[in-house]
C-alpha positions in Angstrom: 60.6 -14.5 2.2 57.5 -14.1 4.4 54.2 -13.1 2.7 51.3 -11.1 4.1 49.4 -14.4 4.4 52.3 -15.7 6.6 51.9 -12.6 8.8 48.2 -13.0 9.0 48.5 -16.7 10.0 51.2 -15.9 12.6 49.1 -13.1 14.1 45.8 -15.1 14.0 44.0 -12.4 11.9 42.8 -11.9 8.4 44.9 -10.6 5.5 42.7 -7.5 5.4 43.5 -6.8 9.1 47.2 -7.0 8.4 46.8 -4.6 5.4 44.9 -2.1 7.7 47.5 -2.3 10.4 50.4 -1.7 7.9 48.5 1.3 6.4 47.6 2.9 9.8 43.9 2.4 9.6 42.3 3.4 12.9 39.6 0.7 12.9 42.0 -2.1 14.2 42.0 -2.8 17.9 45.2 -2.2 19.9 45.5 -5.9 20.7 45.2 -7.0 17.0 47.7 -4.3 16.0 50.2 -5.5 18.5 49.9 -9.1 17.3 50.4 -8.1 13.7 53.4 -5.9 14.4 54.9 -8.7 16.5 54.4 -11.1 13.6 55.9 -8.6 11.1 59.0 -8.3 13.3 59.4 -12.0 13.9 59.0 -12.9 10.3 61.0 -10.0 8.9 58.1 -9.2 6.5 58.7 -6.4 4.0 55.8 -5.4 1.6 56.6 -5.6 -2.1 53.9 -4.0 -4.1 55.3 -5.1 -7.5 55.7 -8.7 -6.5 52.3 -8.8 -4.9 50.8 -7.5 -8.1 52.4 -10.2 -10.2 51.4 -13.0 -7.8 47.8 -12.0 -7.3 47.0 -10.2 -10.6 46.1 -7.2 -8.4 47.7 -3.7 -8.6 46.1 -2.4 -5.3 45.1 0.6 -7.4 41.7 2.2 -7.7 40.4 4.5 -10.5 38.3 7.5 -9.7 36.6 9.5 -12.5 35.0 12.7 -11.2 32.8 15.0 -13.0 34.7 18.3 -12.5 37.9 18.7 -10.6 37.3 22.5 -10.4 34.1 22.0 -8.4 35.0 22.2 -4.7 32.5 19.4 -4.0 34.3 16.9 -6.2 37.7 18.1 -5.0 36.7 17.3 -1.4 35.2 14.0 -2.5 38.5 13.0 -4.3 40.5 13.9 -1.2 38.4 11.7 1.1 38.5 8.8 -1.5 42.3 9.0 -1.6 42.7 9.1 2.2 40.4 6.1 2.8 42.0 4.2 -0.1 45.5 4.8 1.3 44.4 3.6 4.7 43.1 0.4 3.2 46.3 -0.3 1.3 45.3 1.1 -2.2 46.5 4.0 -4.3 44.2 6.1 -6.5 44.5 7.4 -10.1 42.1 10.3 -10.8 40.5 11.3 -14.1 38.6 14.6 -14.6 35.7 14.3 -17.0 35.0 18.0 -17.0 31.3 17.2 -17.3 32.0 15.7 -20.8 30.8 12.2 -21.5 33.5 11.5 -24.2 36.3 12.6 -21.7 34.7 10.4 -19.0 34.9 7.4 -21.3 38.5 8.2 -22.3 39.5 8.1 -18.6 37.5 4.9 -17.9 39.2 3.2 -20.9 42.7 4.2 -19.8 42.1 3.2 -16.2 40.9 -0.3 -17.3 43.9 -0.6 -19.5 46.1 0.1 -16.5 44.7 -3.0 -14.7 43.2 -1.1 -11.8 41.4 -3.3 -9.3 38.2 -1.3 -9.2 36.6 1.8 -10.4 34.7 4.7 -8.8 32.7 6.9 -11.1 30.4 9.9 -10.9 28.7 9.5 -14.3 28.3 12.6 -16.5 25.3 11.0 -18.2 23.2 7.9 -18.2 24.1 6.3 -21.5 27.8 5.4 -21.6 28.1 2.0 -23.5 31.7 1.6 -22.2 30.6 1.7 -18.5 27.6 -0.4 -19.2 29.9 -3.0 -20.8 32.4 -2.8 -17.9 29.6 -3.3 -15.4 28.2 -6.3 -17.3 31.7 -7.8 -17.5 32.0 -7.8 -13.8 34.4 -5.0 -13.3 34.4 -4.0 -9.6 32.6 -0.7 -9.8 30.8 1.8 -7.5 28.9 4.9 -8.6 29.3 7.8 -6.3 27.1 10.9 -6.1 25.5 10.1 -9.5 24.4 6.8 -11.0 23.1 5.1 -14.1 19.6 3.8 -13.5 19.1 0.2 -14.3 22.8 -0.8 -13.9 23.5 -3.3 -11.2 26.3 -1.3 -9.5 26.3 -0.2 -5.8 25.6 3.5 -5.4 26.9 5.8 -2.7 25.1 9.1 -2.7 23.3 11.8 -0.6 19.5 12.1 -0.6 18.8 15.8 -0.9 15.0 15.6 -1.1 14.5 16.2 2.6 16.9 19.2 2.6 15.2 20.7 -0.5 11.9 20.4 1.3 13.4 22.1 4.3 14.7 24.9 2.1 11.3 25.5 0.5 9.7 25.6 3.9 12.4 28.1 5.0 11.8 30.3 2.0 8.0 30.2 2.4 8.4 31.2 6.0 10.4 34.2 4.9 7.5 35.3 2.7 8.9 34.3 -0.7 6.4 33.0 -3.2 8.1 33.2 -6.6 10.9 30.6 -6.6 13.0 29.7 -9.6 15.7 27.0 -10.1 18.9 26.7 -12.2 18.8 23.0 -13.0 21.7 20.7 -13.8 21.8 18.6 -16.9 18.7 16.4 -17.2 20.9 13.5 -18.4 22.4 13.3 -14.9 20.5 11.7 -12.0 21.3 14.6 -9.7 20.2 17.2 -12.3 16.8 15.6 -12.8 16.3 14.6 -9.1 16.9 18.1 -7.7 14.4 19.7 -10.1 11.7 17.1 -9.2 12.4 17.5 -5.5 12.1 21.3 -5.8 8.8 21.0 -7.8 7.4 18.6 -5.2 8.3 20.8 -2.3 6.7 23.8 -3.9 3.5 21.8 -4.5 3.2 21.1 -0.8 2.8 24.9 -0.3 0.5 25.4 -3.4 3.3 27.2 -5.3 3.7 26.6 -9.0 7.0 26.1 -10.9 6.4 27.8 -14.3 8.6 26.8 -17.2 10.0 30.4 -17.2 11.3 29.7 -13.7 13.3 26.6 -14.7 16.6 27.5 -16.3 18.7 24.8 -17.9 22.3 24.8 -16.6 25.2 22.4 -16.9 26.8 22.5 -13.4 29.2 25.2 -14.6 29.4 28.8 -13.4 28.8 30.4 -16.8 25.5 28.6 -17.2 24.4 30.0 -13.8 25.2 33.5 -14.9 23.4 33.1 -18.2 20.2 31.6 -16.7 20.1 34.2 -13.9 20.3 37.0 -16.5 17.3 35.4 -18.2 15.4 35.4 -14.9 16.2 39.0 -14.3 14.9 40.0 -17.7 11.4 38.4 -17.1 8.4 40.8 -16.7 8.0 39.3 -13.2 11.4 38.1 -12.1 11.6 35.4 -9.3 12.1 36.4 -5.7 14.5 33.6 -5.1 17.0 31.7 -7.4 17.9 28.2 -6.2 21.0 27.0 -8.0 21.3 23.2 -8.2 25.0 23.3 -7.6 27.6 25.6 -6.1 29.4 26.7 -9.3 26.0 27.7 -10.9 25.3 29.7 -7.7 28.5 31.6 -8.0 27.6 32.4 -11.6 24.2 33.6 -10.5 25.8 35.8 -7.9 28.0 37.4 -10.6 24.9 38.1 -12.8 23.1 39.8 -10.0 26.0 42.0 -9.1 26.7 42.8 -12.8 23.2 44.4 -12.8 24.0 46.6 -9.8 21.6 44.5 -7.7 22.1 43.1 -4.3 21.5 39.7 -2.7 19.1 39.4 -0.9 17.6 43.0 -1.1 16.7 42.7 -4.8 16.7 38.9 -5.3 17.5 36.0 -2.9 19.9 33.2 -3.7 20.3 29.6 -2.4 22.4 26.7 -3.5 22.8 23.0 -3.5 26.3 21.8 -2.4 27.7 23.9 0.3 31.3 25.0 -0.1 33.7 26.8 2.3 33.6 29.9 0.1 29.9 30.5 0.9 30.6 31.7 4.4 32.9 34.4 3.0 30.6 35.9 0.4 28.5 39.0 1.2 26.0 37.9 2.3 26.9 34.3 3.3 24.9 31.9 1.1 22.2 29.7 2.4 23.0 26.2 1.0 22.3 22.5 1.2 25.3 20.6 2.4 26.1 17.0 1.5 28.3 14.8 3.8 31.0 14.8 1.1 33.8 13.2 3.2 31.6 10.4 4.4 30.4 9.7 0.9 34.0 9.4 -0.4 35.0 7.1 2.4 31.9 4.9 2.1 32.4 4.6 -1.6 36.0 3.3 -1.2 34.9 0.8 1.5 32.1 -0.5 -0.8 34.5 -0.9 -3.7 37.1 -2.7 -1.6 34.4 -5.0 -0.3 33.6 -5.8 -4.0 37.3 -6.3 -4.9 37.9 -8.6 -1.9 34.9 -10.8 -2.5 32.5 -9.4 0.0 29.0 -8.2 -1.0 28.9 -4.4 -1.0 25.8 -2.4 -0.2 24.5 0.9 -1.6 24.7 3.8 0.8 22.4 6.8 1.0 23.2 9.6 3.5 21.0 12.6 4.2 21.9 16.1 3.1 21.1 19.1 5.3 20.1 22.7 5.1 22.6 25.3 6.3 20.8 28.7 6.9 22.8 31.8 6.4 21.7 35.3 5.1 21.3 35.2 1.3 17.5 34.7 1.4 16.6 37.6 3.6 17.3 36.0 6.9 17.9 38.3 9.9 21.5 38.9 10.7 22.6 37.3 14.0 22.0 39.6 16.9 24.9 40.6 19.0 24.7 41.6 22.6 26.3 45.0 23.2 29.0 45.1 25.9 27.9 46.1 29.4 28.9 49.6 30.1 29.6 51.3 33.4 27.6 54.4 34.1 29.2 57.6 33.1 30.4 59.9 35.9 27.3 62.1 35.6 25.0 59.1 35.9 26.6 57.9 39.1 24.7 58.7 42.2 26.3 60.3 45.2 25.3 59.9 48.8 
């Protein structure tokens, strides 16, 4: 029975190229694709995933542990990971940590027991002994979105500092001076990084970030509601609330509306992590968008490089500011339709 190596040799290409052709990956040239398909037909090759796993000690399965499957950002990330993995000949098993370190480790342990070939993780904190041990043992692993400092594992993430700076410049230009933030967990790299980026951007405009204007959230909607209620109870509430993720922004919006207040008339709102829902809220929410699909695809490619013996590189992509109307921006102007003069306006000659 012909093997994938036989097909590669007959076609004069690598085994990876054969795998990409068989899985419909668009990166293969038409000429190489034709050679591979010709070799497959000539040799009568039929993929056998079980036999391949026994021969190579590989399962062609990746593990993905995401922080919160209910967060639209991670849902989109998981979708892009699954699509890219399938294109490269791998399947994906997904575990939802629900922002709980103990549940994260439960999924990591189960995935390793299932003999996955590699692991993608968005860590819920920076101190998991299990992941540290797995990394030191040489388990093919890539951190995506978040990471554990000091662990020698490739990281695929977005850099939001420039977008946060753009947001603060935008808010300052609109006349806002009292800006508050709903922060994510300090134990996560994204939680601490976004607060520091916000503080640094405010300092560029000579604006303080008082302790009263820093609310501790947990990347869940309920914490956004609770922190925003606290902001609204201050003797001098902030003019703007910047939520460090989309679910906390939705919680903040609920808190504002529960008080009978309006965004942005009474208080402005901005968010990190743009989601499709934000264009449908009233008003649409100004947000920082991450290149989520690109991050998921890049993370899979880095992990497959590691599995197949190539040297993977960390990837950092820029986030960007998406301006809408939740911070007091002017509504888009519409041009009224051209009207013909009424009968009494028409001249006669």
